[in-house]
Every structure is written in structure tokens, then in C-alpha cells.
C-alpha positions, 0 to 999 in steps of 0.5 A: 804349827800354830800357837796352840800346837807349840804349847802342846809340844812344850807340854809333851816335852815337860811330861818327860820330867815326871817320875814314878811316885812324884806329887806334881804341882799343876799350873793354870791356863791353856798351856797347863791344860795341855799338860793335864791332858797328857798327864792323864795318860800316865796318871798311874805313875804319880802319887797325886797332884796339887792344883794352883786353881779350882779350874785346874783341879776340876780338869784333873779330877775329870781325868780321874787324877788324884788332887791333894791339898798343898798342906797334905803334900808339903814339898813337891818334886815338880811344878809345871805351869805356863807363863805370859812372858819370860826373860832369858833369866827365866824370870816370868810374868804370870797371872793372865788367868788370875791364879798368880797367888796360888801359882806363886805358893805352889812354885815356892813349895816345889823343888823344880819349876818347869815353865812351858810356853810357845816361843813368842813368850820369850822377851828381852825385857818383861812388861809388854804383857800387862802385869797382873796384881792381886789386890784386896778389894777395899784397897783397889783405888789406893793400890791403883794410885800407888801403881800410877806413881810407879809409872804404870797404867792400872786397869781393873779386870772387870767382873773377875774374882780370884779363887781367893775372893780378890780382884785383879789390876792389870798394869800397862806401860811398865818396862821391868828392867829389874824384876827382883826390885819391881817384885819386891816394891809392888808386893810392899804396897799395902793391900797387894796380895801378890804381883805376877812377877816371878823373879824371886822364884823363877823357873828352873827350866823353860820349855818353848814350843816353836815352828821348828820344834822344842827349845829348852832353856835352863837357869 
């Protein structure tokens, strides 16, 4: 199995959590796309979806799956999304696709958050993957200087604009031994919209596709 096959296997396992009448929150990225494609086969079972990005909303509609605004749906029974990294406490780094703010909002509104990934994403300590930070454009230089003071090496994601009209700084050289503290600290920098650490709202279930099948971890 290659990495894409492992992602598909994790997405297929997540489909088992979808129940009749649910409104399902949908993440963003290559693994979430596999889940969307599989969800199309049971779209009559659900009452609708809430997408965490315009790209996911477009893919859902392409399958004829009803997409709702979050303010219409209120509380979601289930949110399914990928991750760039996860530790064993199911605290995540997300935002490689640039949708971290909307992903964090949808996760916060969901009763159960299922993260799907290939098994290379499970790490002992977060931070090998560059940490995305969504930033108000005029604050880019200021936020970058503050991140340098924290030991990070921020890099502007050239040519990328989020669905919210903001920019992304990808921060290298951070070993995130205390994700809760780091999430709070970066979010308190003026000009930061949100950071791609999901520690205050971690996953409830982590489904990992690997060469020997699917592994499920719970918080």
C-alpha cells in the first residue's frame, strides 16, 4: 500500500461512524477528499454537511451532497478531517491546506471529531511538520518577529490566500512539547487569526491507515 491507499483505508473506516440523519462536518485536504468521495455512496443517509473550505464545499456539491452553512446547522454530530501530525494524546497540527481557522471552528462545534491519516502522521512530539499560522496581512512582519522570539523560523506562504482573505506563515524549527501552552501563546499574538495546533480541541478518534491495515486510537 502506498500513502494514498492508506489514506483511503482510513477514510473508509471513518464512514462507519456516519449514522442516519446526521449533519457531518467535512475537513479539507487529500484525506478528507477520500472521505467525501466515499460519503457520496451513502449521501441519502445524512441530512447534510458543513464544509471547512470552499474547495471541500465544491467537491461535496459535485457529488450532489447537500452543503449547509454552519450557522444553519448549529451543533454537528460528527466532524471528519485529516491532519499533518498527531501525537499520542490526539493533539494535532493542521493547516497544511490553509483551512485551519474554519477547520478549528467546525471542530469546536462538533460532538465527535474523527481524524483520518496515514500512519506516518503519528509522532511522539509535534513540530517536525511546519506549523501553519493564519495571520491578518498587515500584521505579517510583526507576527513573524514574535514567532522568531519563540524560537521559530517563519516562512511566508507565497501566493496563498485563505478563504478568509488572510495569509499563512509556516513556522519551522519548533519542538512542541507542550501543545496546550504553545497554542494559547501563539493565539495571543496580536494579528494572529489562529494557529494550526489543535490541542484545546483534539481529536476524539484517530484512524490511521498503514501497510498492515487500519489502527484506531481514542483519546
